[in-house]
Structure formats: C-alpha cells, structure tokens
N, C-alpha and C positions, 0 to 999 in steps of 0.2 A: 512601500512596495511589499507585496506578499513574498515571503521567503522562498516559496517555490519558484516564482518568476525570477527572483534574484539568482537562485541556483542555476537555472537554465541559461540565464544571461552570461553568467561568469564561468560556467564549466560546459564546454562544448561536447565532450565525449567521456565515456567511462564512468557515468554516474551510477553509483551503487545505492540501491534502495533495499532496505532490509525490513522484513515483516516479522513480528512476533505477537503472540497472544497475551494481552494484559492479564495479570494475575496468575501467570504460569512461568515456571513450575510451581512457585509459591505465591501466595496472595500479594505479598509486599515486595516482589522482585521488580516491579514495573519501572520504577525510577532508576534503579541500579542498571538495568539492561539498557535503558535509553542513554544514560550518561556514559556508560562504557562503550556503547556502539559509536557514539560521536568521538570519543577519545581514540578508538581503534581505527577510525577513518571512514565510517559510513557517511554517505552524503545526504541521505534522506531516510526517515524511519516511518514505517507504517505500523501503527499500534492497533491490533485487532481487539474489538470488543465482542465477546463471544455470544452466540445464539444457539439455541438447541437444535436448529435445523439448518446447518451451514451447507447449502446446496452446491456451492462452487468449490468446496474444500475437499481434499483427499483425506485419507485416514489419519495421517500424522497431525494435521492441523485440526481435524475433527476431534481427535483425542485431546489435544491441548485445550480446546474449547470446553470439552466435558469436564476436564480437571479444573479449569479456571472457574467454571460455574459452581462446581462443588466447593472450591476454595472460598466462594462467596463474592466474586467480582460482580459489580453492577456498573452501569454507566455513571450513576451518582458517585459511587466509590472511586471509579476511575478518575473522574474530574477532581475529586479530593486528592487522589494520589499525585495528580499532575499540577496542582495549584501553584507550586513553586518551581516548576520545571524550567521556566524561562530564565531563572536565575542561574541555571546550571548548563543549559545547552543552547546553541545558536542555530543549528541546522533545522531544515523544515521538518515538521511533524504532521502526519496524516492519521486520521482515525479511519479504520476500515472495519465494516461489519454490515449487518443486514438491516432492512428497513423497519422490521417489526419492533425492535427495542427502541429505535429512534422515534417512531410514532408514539409509542407508549410513554416515552420520556417527554415528548412534545417537541415538534420541529423547531419552533422559534427558541425555546429554552435550550435545546441541544446546540443550535448554532451560536447563540449568545454565550453559553458556557464554554463552548469550544473556542470562540474568539477571545474571550477573557483569559482563557488558560494559555493561549498562544498556539493553538492548532491552526494550521495553514490550509488544510484541505480534508476532504472526506471522500472515501470510496465506498459506495453502497451498490453492490452488484445487482441486487434485485429491485432497485428503484427504477420503474419505467420512465423513459425519457419524457413521454407526454405528460405524465403526472408531475414530474419535476418542473417542466416548463410552465404548466398551468397553475400549480399550487405552491411550489417551493422556491422557484428561481429568485424571486424578489427577496426572500429571507436570506438565502445564501449570499446574495449580492450585498445586502444591508450589513452583514457581519464579515464581509471580505473572506468568505470561505470558498475555496475552489471545489467544485464538484467534478471528480475525475472519473471518467467512464472506462469500462472494460469493453474492448472490441475484439471478438474472435475472428479467425480467418474467413469463416463462411459469411460474414456480414456483407451485404450488398453495398455497392458504391454509393448509392443515393442515401442509404441509411448512415453510412460512415460520414458523409458530408454533413448530414443533419446533426449527428452527434457532435462532430467537431465544432460546428457553428455554435452549439448550445453549451459547450464545455469551456473550462478555463484551467490553466495550470499545465497539465500534460494529459496524454492519452495512454492508458494501460493496454498495451497490445497483448492479447493472450496467444501464446505461441502455438497452441494446439487445442483441438476440441476435446478437452478432458478436464478433470478436476485437478487441483493443485498437487504437485509432487508425483504425478503418475506417469507422465510421458515427457521424454526429453524433446527439446525443440528440434524440429527437423529442418535442415537447410533448404530442401526443396519447397517446403511450405512457406518458410520465411522469405525465400527468393520471390515467390509469386505474390505473397501478401504485401511485402514492403515495396515491390515494384508497382503494385496497384496504388498504394498510398502515395508514392512519389508523384504519380500522374495526377492524383487528386489535389496536390498542393495544399495540404492541410495547414491550418494556422497554428495548431498546437504541436509541440514536440512530443516524442513518443519514448516510452520505456517498454521493454519486453519482460513479461513474467510467465511463470509456469514452466517447469522442467529445467530450471537453472540451479545447479547444485555444486559447482566447483569452478576453478579458474578457467578451465578450457571452455565450459559452456557459457560462462559469463563473458569471456573475451569474444566468443563467437557471436552472441547477440549484440554486442557492442559494434559489430560490423554492420548491423542492420538498423540500429536505433541509437539514441543518445546514451543508453545504458540498460541495465537489467535489474530485475527485482527478484530477490531470493527470500523464500519463506520456509518451506519444508526443511531444507538442509540446515537452516539456522535453528529451527525448533529442535531438530535432532541434536544439534550442538548443545542446546540447553539441557538436554536429557543426559548428557555425558557425565560420567563420574568425575570427581575432582573439583577444582576451584572454578566456579562459574565465570568469574571475571577473566581468569587466564584463558579459559576455553573460548570466550567471546573474542578476545584479542587475537588468539591464534587462528580462529576461523576467518576473521576479516583480513588478517595479514596473508592468509593462504590464497585469497582472491586477488590480491594486488601483485 
C-alpha cells in the first residue's frame, strides 16, 4: 500500500504536512531536514524541487528556490541525495514542483526514479488535468505515484468532481486565492468551501494549505479537513540563527 493511503487510514485528524525546498538553506541539508522532521513529529513531508518561475509561491519560498538553484540543486542531484532516505524515514514523502523540470527530466524517468527512491506522491500545480489524464496517468499508475491536485475555493463543483475522480492520495485545498505565505486562511471562506465539498462527497481526503503559520491556524484548519500543510513558516524557521536541528524540533513541537 502507498504510504499516503496508509497514513490517512491510520490517522483520522491533525495530520501535519511540512514543505521545504530541497537544497536550502545549504545544498546538502535535504536529508537532515527530512530525518529531523520525522523525529520531531511531522506526518508527511513535501520536498520542493525548485524552478525559476514558481507561479504559486510567495516571496519566502521564491527566495528559497532562488538560493537552492544557486546552490546547484537539480532533480538528478535530489534523487541522489534521497537514494538512501528509506533506510532512515518511514513517513510519506512527496515531491512538489513545476512541470517544466519534470518534462525536461523525462516523465517516465521521473516517476521511475521517484518510485525507486521511495517517493509516494507528486504535487505539480501547473500540470493541466487534461494533459495528465491523456498523457501521464498510466505512467503515474505504473509506478504507484499519487498525483495530488491543488483546488482553490473558486473552483466550480463540476471541475472539483472531475479532479477528485482523476486523483489519488489526497486533495490539497488552497485556503485562499493567493500565493503561499501571503494570506491567512479565512473562516468564512473555509466554511463555504468545505460545505460545498461535503455535499460533493469526494472520494479523496483533504488537507488545507496556504496561510498556516502557527498552532492556532493549524488547529483551525484541522476543524475543516484532515490536517494542514505548512511551508512558508517552516522555511523561515530554517533561516533562523542557531542550531538548525534544534530549531526544526522546536517549530514542530510548537504546532502540537
């Protein structure tokens, strides 16, 4: 069974997913960050592979991507960094990034290397659903890689149902119509959005991301979905002075 499916079967509420950019703040920090996040109590980790035009990301994650690229990270190097990661961590791992680097790498090679590395899913915000269904679905299925979509509040019901039917793992609900880290989740928006989703009776569980930066905002979105996704606030934690490992543990503990 895919580790994402196992997580959602075994943990019904309060799932904490944490995003960071591979190769940031330093090129070889990737493995340390992953292992320490699991030790600290994260349930799921999203490993960002940077791209020069990150359209869905706010300034903090954009900056981390710029630094990561300057540090020399590539998809090839990232897979090399992760080659032994399953000897050290058991929780689900997701790769998150944009379609251009994946196409350049090769879709089948990407899925094959991801599967062999122990990656459970992929989030590609700018991969159109229709292209995924027509050209890539069979490849993702062959290598047991979940394709996890982002759905913002303005998405129409029919589109949501179509996305849900085509997806596996979970759905990433975007709390607001903005880039990452810029706008806190608004309860009135979440009330309306999640009420619509309940009526649609979706097959996939949901996590909420964008605008979650502390225990209060994390606890709040857990009232609307199975858990929350934190990215920008964690990147800021990696920027803090002092011992990175200690800072990671203190940040995760502050959310619990």
